[in-house]
N, C-alpha and C positions, 0 to 999 in steps of 0.2 A: 147595091150601093146607094140607091136613092133613099131606101128606108133608113140606111145607116146615117146618111147626111141629115135627113129630117130629124132623127132621134138626137143626133149630136147638136143640131141647131136648137132644139128644145132645151137641151142641157145648158147651152150658152145663154139662152134667155133667162134661165132661172139662177145661174151661178152668181150674177151680180148681187142678188139679195140673199145669198146663201149665208146661213149662220149655224151656230152649234145646234140649235133646235131643229134644223132642217137636214141634218146629216143623214137620217134614215131615208128620207125621200130621195135625196141625192144618190145614195147607194143603190136604191131600187132602180133609178134611172140608168145608172152605170151598168147594172147587171143586165137590163134590157138591151143596152147597146152591145154588151159582150155577147149576149145570146144571138143577136143578129150576125155579129161578126163571126162567131164560131160556126153558124150555119153556112156562111159563105166561105169559110176557110177551107183550104185543101186538105188539112189533116191536123192531128193533135201535136205533132212534133213541132210544127211552125208556131202554134199557139204557146206551147211550153217555152220555146226559145224566146218568144216575144215577152212573156211574163218574166222570164229570167233576166232579160235585158232591162225591163222596167225596175225590177228589184235592185239590180246593180246600180242603175242610174239614181234611184232614190236612196241608196246607201243602207239597205235593209239586210240584216243578218238573219238567216233562217235558223241559226242555232240559238236564237233568243228564247226558244221555248224552255230552255233550262232555267232553274231558279236564278233570279237576278237579285242578289242581296247586297245592299250597301252597308258596310260595317263601319262603326266608329269605336275607336279604342281610346281609353283614358288611363294614364299612369301618373301617380303622384309620388314624389320623393322628398324625404326630409334629409337635409344635409347642412353642414356649417355654412354660415354666410359667405365666407371667403371661397368656398368650393362650388358655389352655384354656377359661376361663369365657366370655370374649367369643365364642369360636368355637362353643361349645355353645349359647350364646344365639342366635347367628345361625342355627344349624341348627334350633332350636326355632321361630324366626320363619319360616323357610322352610316348616316343617311347617304352621304356622298359616295361611300364605298360600294353601295348596292349597284350591281351591274345592270346594264341595259336600261338606264334611267328608271330604276326601280323605286326611287324615293325622291321627293321634292320638298324643299323647305318652304313653308308658306309664311310663317311669321316667327319672330323671336323677340320677346320682351323681358326686361330685367329691371328690377328696382335697385336703387342704392340701399345699402344696409343702414338701418336705423337702430342703433344700439346693437342688440344681438339678434335682430330679425331682418330677413330679406326674403324676397320671393321673385319668381320669374315663370314664364310660360314659353313653350316651344310647340308649334303646330307643324305637322308634317303630313304629306300625302304619300303613303307607302303602297306598293303593289299588293293587291289583295292576297296573292299566293305567298307573300313573304312577310305579311304583317305580324302573324303570331310569333314566328321565330325572331323577328325584329324586337318584339317586346322582351324576350329573354335577354337579348344583347344589351338592351337598355338597362335592365336590372344588374347585369354583370358589371357594366361600366360604373354604375352607382356604388356597388359594393367595393370596387377597387379604390374609390375615393372616400370610403367611410360613410357613404350614404345609406339610407334605409328606404325601401319601398313601402309606402303606407297606404296606397290606394290603387285599385285596379278596377276597370269597368269595361264592359263590351256590350254594345248594342247594335242591332241590325234592322234595316228597313227593307222590306220586300218590294222591289220595284217591278216585278215580273208583269203584273197586270197593266201598269202604266206604260211600260215599254211596248207590250203587245198591242195595246189600244192605239198608241201613237204610231206604231208601224202600220197598223191597219188603216188609220186615217191618212198616213203618208202614201200608201199604195193607192187608195181611192183618189186622192188629190192628183197624184202623178198620172194615173190613167185618164182622169178627166182633162187634165191639161193637154195630154197627147191628143185626145179627141178634138179638143178645141183648136189646137195647132193644125190638125189635119183639115179642119173646116177652113181655116185661114189660108192654108196652102192651096187647097183645091178651088177656093173662091166660089164655092157653091152656096147659094142662098141670096137673100136680098141684102141691100146695103145696111139696113137696120140690124139684121141678124149678124152680119160681119162685125159691125161696131160693138154689139153686145158680146160677141165672141172675144174681141180684143180686150174688153173690160174684164170679162171672165178670166182670161189668161193672166192678167195682171193680179187679180185677186187670188187666184189659185196659186200662183207663184209665191205670193206673200205667205199664204198658209203653208206651203211646202217648206219654205225657209224657216218658218217658226217651228214646224214639226221636227225638222232636222236639228234645229238648235236644242229642242227639248231632248231628243234622242242622244245627242252628243253629251249633254249635261248629265243625264241619267246614266249612260254607259261609263262616263268618267267616274262617277261616284261608285259604280260597281267595280271598275277596274282598279281604282286606287282608294284604299281605305284611309279615312282621316284618323290621325293619331295626335292626341293632345297630351302634352307632358307638362306637369306643373311641378315647380320646385318651391320649397319653403324651408326655413330654418328657424330654430329656436334653441335657447341655451339648454344644453343637455346636463343631466345629473346621473349619478351612478345607479340610482334605483328609483322605484316608484314613490318613495317617501318624499324626496326632495322636489320632484317635478311639480306637484300642486303649489308648493311654496314659490318656486320660480315663476310659474304661471301667474300667481297672485301678484308678485312684484311687477311682472310685465304688464299686468292689467291696471296698475295704479294710474297711469296716465289717462287711459280711456275712461276709467271710473270717475276720476276727478273732472275730466272734461264733461262727462255726462251730467255730473252733479251741478257744475257751473252753468251748463246749458239749461238745466231744469230751473235753476234759480232765475236765470234771465227770462225764461218763459213765464215763470210765476210773477216776477215783477212787472213784466209787460202787461199781464192781465190784471194784477192787483192795483197798480198805480192809478189807472183811470177810475177804478171802483172806489178806492180810498179818497181820491180827490172829489168824486161825486158825493160821497157820504159827508165829507167835511163841508162841502158847499151847502148841502141840505141842512146840516147841523147849524151852520152859521145863519142861514135864512130862518131856521126855526127859532133860534135865540133872538134874532132881531125882531121877528114878529111877536114873540112872547114878551119882549121888553116893551114894545109899543102897546100891546094889549094891557100890560100891567100898568103902564103910565096912564093910559086912558081911563082905566077903572079907578085908579087912585085919584085922578083929577075929578072924575064924576063924584066920588065919595066926598072929596073935600068940598066941592061945590054944594052938594046936598047938605053937608054939615053947616056951611055958612048960611044957607037959606034957613035952616032950622034956628040958628042962633039969632038971625035977623028978626024972625017972627017973635 
């Protein structure tokens, strides 16, 4: 036990300055302490039960070795301006009907219709096991209101490595905290070592809380897929011939605005240049007139002198 206390006190002295770059050294120190404890332990059963208790305390799930994929789904629907609000409400109701809190509404935005155009967005968090079938229900609701699905996207981010690394860090920090707490409870060591142990416990607890927060955020992304639904509307025509014409008429406002904006920018740049050129021309004319008058006066004076002679 004396060797164990000495090794733990050494960890307490180093933990106050511990950073991300010193994780490897800290892990080696923890492993040395574990080796001493296992040598003094009565058997493997007690060690396994202790590690199981540590994992339970840290909130670590041993099944995290399975692939941990965070999926993001995107759906786009084109529908008449007046039907955007009813369609979004139907999609919200579909979300609320999922059992066992299988869906959550994150945000809903909708613009007022401007002419024949309106748009809106709905963001949901759907249980990963139900997300794909939920997308089919969204399309069925749009069809019943005369809508059309025009966009579909699926993307996934593998969080397996990040989760495993965070769990390993959490296990190491939890083990280190338990060692330091044992030093404080046993009151073995000098006053300086006990003070360093208290500081180390505070820092390790902060790192444990941060790691648990990261784990909760990543597991939440895996458990609930993010679903983004966009709605937009435009005047419809019977066939492909009329659609470009309608789009052109709808673009008149934006084209005209762009043209006026270009003219404003051009005038903003040209007006100072034109004023500068006019000023230079005026100065040039003034200086030219003066030079002309001086030369004329000199010629007249020279003529008078010749006549006088």
